C-alpha positions as CSV (number, residue, x, y, z in Angstrom):
1,M,-15.0,-23.2,17.8
2,I,-15.7,-22.0,14.2
3,R,-16.7,-18.2,15.7
4,W,-13.3,-18.1,17.2
5,I,-11.3,-19.1,14.2
6,C,-13.2,-16.9,12.2
7,F,-12.6,-14.1,14.7
8,L,-8.9,-14.6,14.7
9,L,-8.7,-14.7,11.1
10,I,-10.4,-11.5,10.8
11,S,-8.5,-10.1,13.6
12,V,-5.2,-11.3,11.6
13,F,-6.4,-9.7,8.4
14,F,-7.3,-6.5,9.7
15,S,-4.3,-6.1,12.3
16,C,-2.3,-6.5,9.2
17,S,-3.5,-4.4,6.5
18,K,-3.3,-1.3,9.0
19,N,0.1,-1.3,8.8
20,S,0.1,-0.9,4.8
21,V,-1.6,1.2,2.2
22,T,-1.9,0.5,-1.5
23,F,-2.9,2.5,-4.2
24,F,-3.5,1.7,-8.1
25,E,-3.5,3.9,-11.4
26,N,-4.7,2.1,-14.7
27,I,-2.8,2.6,-17.7
28,P,-4.4,3.6,-20.6
29,L,-4.7,0.6,-23.0
30,D,-2.1,2.1,-26.0
31,G,0.5,1.8,-23.8
32,W,2.1,4.1,-20.6
33,E,3.7,7.1,-22.2
34,Q,7.2,7.6,-21.3
35,S,6.5,11.4,-20.7
36,K,3.6,10.6,-18.3
37,W,4.0,11.2,-14.5
38,V,1.7,8.1,-12.5
39,E,1.1,10.2,-9.3
40,F,0.2,9.2,-5.8
41,K,-1.1,11.0,-2.7
42,L,-0.7,10.2,0.7
43,K,-1.4,12.5,3.7
44,N,0.5,11.5,6.8
45,T,-1.2,12.5,10.1
46,L,0.9,9.9,12.2
47,P,4.1,10.9,13.8
48,S,7.4,10.3,12.4
49,K,7.2,6.5,10.8
50,T,9.7,5.0,8.6
51,S,8.0,2.9,5.7
52,N,9.2,0.5,3.0
53,L,8.1,1.7,-0.7
54,E,6.8,-0.8,-3.4
55,W,6.2,0.1,-6.7
56,I,3.8,-2.6,-8.1
57,I,3.9,-3.1,-12.1
58,R,1.1,-5.3,-13.8
59,H,1.8,-6.0,-17.2
60,S,1.0,-8.8,-19.8
61,N,2.5,-10.9,-22.3
62,D,2.8,-7.7,-24.9
63,Y,5.1,-5.7,-22.7
64,P,8.3,-6.1,-25.0
65,F,11.0,-6.1,-22.7
66,S,12.4,-8.4,-19.7
67,N,12.9,-5.0,-17.7
68,I,12.0,-1.6,-16.9
69,F,13.3,1.5,-16.2
70,V,11.9,3.9,-14.2
71,I,12.0,7.6,-12.7
72,T,11.0,8.1,-9.1
73,K,10.4,11.1,-7.1
74,I,9.2,11.7,-3.6
75,F,8.0,15.2,-2.5
76,P,7.7,15.3,1.1
77,P,5.2,18.4,2.8
78,K,8.7,20.1,3.3
79,G,12.4,19.9,2.1
80,E,13.7,18.7,-1.5
81,P,12.0,16.1,-3.6
82,I,14.1,12.5,-3.6
83,T,14.6,11.6,-7.3
84,D,15.7,8.1,-8.4
85,T,16.2,6.2,-11.8
86,L,15.8,2.3,-10.9
87,E,16.1,-0.9,-12.9
88,Y,13.8,-3.6,-12.2
89,Y,13.6,-7.4,-14.0
90,L,10.4,-8.4,-14.8
91,A,11.4,-11.9,-16.5
92,E,14.2,-14.2,-15.5
93,P,17.1,-14.7,-18.2
94,S,15.3,-17.9,-19.6
95,G,12.4,-15.2,-20.8
96,K,9.7,-17.0,-18.2
97,W,8.1,-13.7,-16.1
98,I,8.7,-13.0,-12.1
99,G,5.6,-12.0,-10.5
100,K,2.6,-13.7,-9.9
101,G,-1.3,-14.1,-11.9
102,F,-2.0,-15.9,-15.2
103,F,-2.9,-13.1,-17.8
104,L,-1.7,-10.3,-16.0
105,K,1.4,-10.1,-13.7
106,E,1.7,-8.4,-11.2
107,I,5.3,-7.9,-9.4
108,N,6.1,-5.6,-6.7
109,L,9.3,-3.7,-6.8
110,A,11.1,-2.9,-3.7
111,H,12.5,0.5,-3.6
112,P,16.0,0.6,-2.7
113,D,16.2,3.1,0.3
114,K,13.1,3.3,3.1
115,V,10.7,6.5,3.0
116,F,10.8,8.5,6.1
117,L,7.1,9.7,7.0
118,T,8.7,12.6,9.3
119,S,6.4,15.7,8.5
120,P,2.6,16.0,8.9
121,G,1.2,16.3,5.4
122,V,0.5,15.1,1.8
123,Y,3.6,12.9,0.6
124,T,3.6,12.9,-3.0
125,F,4.8,9.7,-5.2
126,N,5.6,10.0,-8.6
127,I,6.9,7.1,-11.4
128,K,7.3,7.3,-14.9
129,P,8.9,4.6,-17.6
130,S,12.9,5.5,-19.0
131,V,12.7,2.9,-21.5
132,A,15.1,3.1,-24.5
133,G,14.1,0.7,-27.1
134,F,16.9,0.8,-29.4
135,E,16.8,-2.8,-30.8
136,T,12.9,-2.6,-31.3
137,N,10.6,-1.8,-34.0
138,Y,7.9,-0.1,-32.4
139,D,7.0,3.3,-31.4
140,N,8.8,3.7,-28.1
141,S,7.4,6.6,-26.8
142,F,4.8,4.5,-25.5
143,L,5.2,1.1,-23.7
144,P,2.7,-1.4,-24.4
145,G,1.5,-4.3,-22.0
146,I,1.3,-2.4,-18.9
147,H,-1.7,-2.2,-17.7
148,N,-1.5,-0.6,-13.8
149,V,0.7,1.0,-11.8
150,G,0.6,0.9,-8.0
151,I,2.6,1.9,-4.9
152,K,2.8,-0.1,-1.7
153,L,4.0,1.5,1.8
154,T,4.4,-0.7,4.9
155,H,4.8,1.2,7.5
156,E,7.6,-0.7,10.4
157,K,6.4,-1.5,13.8
158,D,7.2,0.7,16.7
159,E,9.8,-1.3,18.9
């Protein structure tokens, strides 16, 4: 019976993980430089797929804002890049951080549009911060407290 339960749990784990891919990049300790793009590359060998895209931010209490503005660019193997400027809230109005974790908070930020992987080849996903720190007294060319930036693509199941 225990073997059956273990087999079932392992099967569920692997079947779920086949539908998504996740990548992370570390950010330097002095902060995320606002002029620096974080880049992720994904080679698509599958037939046409529709995917949900999530940007993942891991930050500490050293991050000075309750939100973050980012510029994203998606470069398909063929065609024009798709550029968006997005705002995400990292804290509730009370100041409590949103997300999971204790010392580092991790928050998944859904991209507003689905990603259509229509061509085989390499897709490039870029993200960089675009935060103006008008009411702070720190050098806003770097965003302190951001430790990792990630991307998660979840492929929709064929019906």
